[in-house]
N, C-alpha and C positions, 0 to 999 in steps of 0.2 A: 354518611353511610351508605347511601343509595342516589341514584339519579336515574329519572325516566322524562319519556316526553311524548306528547300526542302533537298532532297539525298544530296546534296555536299556543302550547304552554311548555316551559321547560319546568319539571319538577325536582326539587332536591329532599332530601331527609336528613336532618339533622339531630343531633342529642347534644343538649346543653346543661351543665352543672352551676347554679350558682347559691349563694349563701342559703336562700331562702328554700330554694326548690328546684328539682330536676325536673326535665321535661323533652319531649321528642317535637321536633320544630318542621314541619312541611311547607316549603318556600315554594311559590308559584310567581314565574317569571312569564311573562307575556312574549311571545317572537313577535310580535309586531305593536309595540305599543305606539299611544297610550291606549287605554281601554276605551271602551263606548261609555256614554252615561247609564245605559241598561246595564251593562257588566261593572262597573262599578259601584252601582247601587245593589247589584246582587251580591257581590262579593261582601260590602258590608252589611247584607242582610245574614250572610253564611257565618259572620263573625271573623273574615279575614281581614287581617290589619295591613296596613301600607308600611314597608320599610323602606326609608330611601338610600341607603347605602349599604346593599345586602353586601358580605363577603362571599356569600356563595356564588355570586353573578359579576365579579369584579367591579363590585362595591356600584352597581346600578341598582335602581330600583326593583321591588319585587312585593307580592303580596305574601301573608303568612299565617299559620296558624298553630297552636301550641297544645300539645295534649299532656296533662302533668304526669310526668312518671309516677305510678302506684304499686307498691308492693308489700305483701302480707308475710312474706317468709325470706329464704334464703338462697334459694334458686330463681332462675329464669320464669319457671313455670309458675312461680308465687307471685308474678308481676303482671304488668298489662304489655310487657313487650312485644308478647306476640302479636297481640290485639294491634297496636301500633305500626308494626312491620305489615300485618295484612291489610289495614286501613289503606296506608301508603302504595303498596302493592297493587292494589285495584285503580288507581287514579288514571294511569294511560288508558285502560278500557272502559272504564265508567265514569269517570269525570266529565269527558263531552256529551255524554247521552242524558246525564243528569241534569246538567246546566241547560240542556238545548229543553229538555222535558218542562224546567221551572219557566224558560222565557217564552216557551209555547203556552203554556197553561194562562201565564200572565196577559199575554196578546189578545187571547180568548175572551177572558174576563174582562178586558179593557173594553171590549167591542159593547159590552151592554153596560158603560160606566162604573163598572166596579174595578176593584185592584186587589190583586193577592201579593205581590211584592212592592217595598216602599221605593216606588219609582216617580221621578219628576212627572209632570202630564207631558203628554207626547211632543206637543209643540216647544215646549222648554227644553225636551231631551234631543228635537233634534236641532235646535238652534245652539245648544252647547256641544254638539257632536260637531257639527259643521264649523264651529269657532274653535274648540280647542282639539278635536282629535283628528279631522279630516283635512283642514284647508290651510293655506298657506298663509304664515303671519305677516303681517303689514312690515313694509320695508325689503322683502325677500324679492330678490332680483328676476325678472323671466329670464328665462333660456338666453345664451348667446356663446360667446365663443368659448368662455371657461370651461362649460359642459360639467358644473359641478352636480355631485349627487344631492339628493335632497335629505335633509337632516333626517335622523331617528326620531326626533321628536318636536312634533308640528303643533305649534298652539299659537294664538292671538287672534286678531280681528278678521272675520269672514272676508274672503275674497275669492275669487272665480279662478275655477282650473283651466289650464289653458287647454285642454283637449279630453273630453269623454269616450269612452270608446264602447260602442254597443256589437253586440255578437250572440250567436247561437253557440251552443256548446260545441257543435263539429267544427266552431273555428277556432275554439280556445287558444290553439299552439299558436296560429298565427297572430291572433291578439296580443297573446302575452308577449310575443316576440316585439311587435309593435312599439308596444307598452313601454317596453324596457328601453328601447331603441330613446322614444321620446324622453324618459325620465332620463336617461343615462346624460342626454342632451342639455339637462336643467330644466325641464318644464314640468309644470305639475299636472299629474296625469289621471284621471278616475279610472280605474281598473279594478273589478271587484275584488281581485286577488290581493290587491296592495293591501287592502283593509278589511280583513275577514274577522276581526274581533270587532271593530266598528259596525258590522253588518248584521254580526251574529245578534238573533232574535229581535232586530228592527223590524218596524212596520214598513215594509218595503217599498209599496204604493207612492207613499207621500216622500220618502227619501228619495227614490230613483227620480219622480218629478222634479223635485229640487235641483238636483244635478243635471238632469237633460234637458230640463227647460229654463234655469235660471241661473246657475252657478259655472256654466262653461261657455269659451271662448268659441270652441268647435266641436263637432260632434261627431266623431268616423264611425259609421255604420258598415258591416260586412252583409251584404246583401245575399241573401240565399233562399232555398226552398224550406231550410230550416228555420232561418230567421222569420220569414214570413207566417209561419204557421205555430210558431212558440207564443203561450201568453205573456211571458214576461220581455220578451222582444218586441213583440207588438203596443206593449204598453210605455217602453222607452222610446219607439217610435213615434206613438202618439205626440209624446210630451217635446220630443225632437223637433216634429213637424208643426207642433204651436209656436215654437219657438223660432223657427225658421220664418214663420207667418210674420210674427213681429218685426222681424229683420226688415220686410218689405224689399225683398231680392238680394239681399246683401248675402254673402256666403256665410252657411253654419253647417248645414250637414254636408260632410265629404265621404259618399258613397265607395266602397270599394266591392266590386261586382264579382263574386263566387262562381254564380251561374247565372243562366239567362231567365231566373226569376224577376216577375214584377212585381211590385209592393203596392198596394195602392196610397196615393199622395205622392209617390217619388214619382215626377215626371222623365220619359224618356229623353228629355233634351237635357236633364241636368248632366254634366260631366261626371263621370265613374272613372275609376283607375283598375283595370281588371286585375285579380289576385295571380294571375299569371305574371305579371310584373315583376313579383319576387318580394318578400315583405323588406327584404333591406333596401331596395328601390324605393318600395313606398314608403317607407320610415324617412328616407331623404327628402323626398318630395315634402311630407309632413313637416319635418325640421324646417324647412326652406319658407313655408307657408308661415307656421307659428312666428319664426322669425322676421318674416316681412311685415306681418300685421300686427306687431306687438308695439 
């Protein structure tokens, strides 16, 4: 009957008639499946059920909830039809904020050892997310001449990213372009916008340290004054530098110089690529390095 969407989900509204009961169905389809462990647990908490082959989404998986049809008269005003429509109409505007509120509340309560939502423990969630939702399955080839795109559903045993990209918001456009070039060439890239549902509500300090210190072959960093001054980029840099120290001189951090800013811990003798080189050319250099080191 209706459809709408937000940045993370597609929503469909249907009506079903059965021999036992009629009802309104709201369907929830993630734009970037699969969901994180947190979101899966939250959906279960809210009573959403998974439908493996939903006809509303070309028989791909979705989540859904049912509102039974109720009527005590002969006109639409004597039923819950208007209520059902108003509930669905509110999704695009209210659903993200409501989900974020629940996840934020649970994160704050977890800090004192309590729980609000029926989530697995943080360490177990991290392991599940890295295994089932983010990382490449065992047997998936590294990038090469085929240049195949990554599968839409990623599952299997944990393996490393080929490259993680760290940047400040002022360089997001260039970072996104570089990430797309590497991903199109067949490499597994950690770039935050590739995994919005997986990062939503997550305890990011632990998660990003896992990515930038342990799970990537290389880390590309866009060095700028904004990068130096931001809290999250400073955390990513520390994790990457810790990994670089463990590598004992082997290349790990691949810096892109946006301006003349110096960042603590980054020696001036490290080979930089200036942003003026152009993202397309930098992408070619990155792809060659990834292929030569595989």
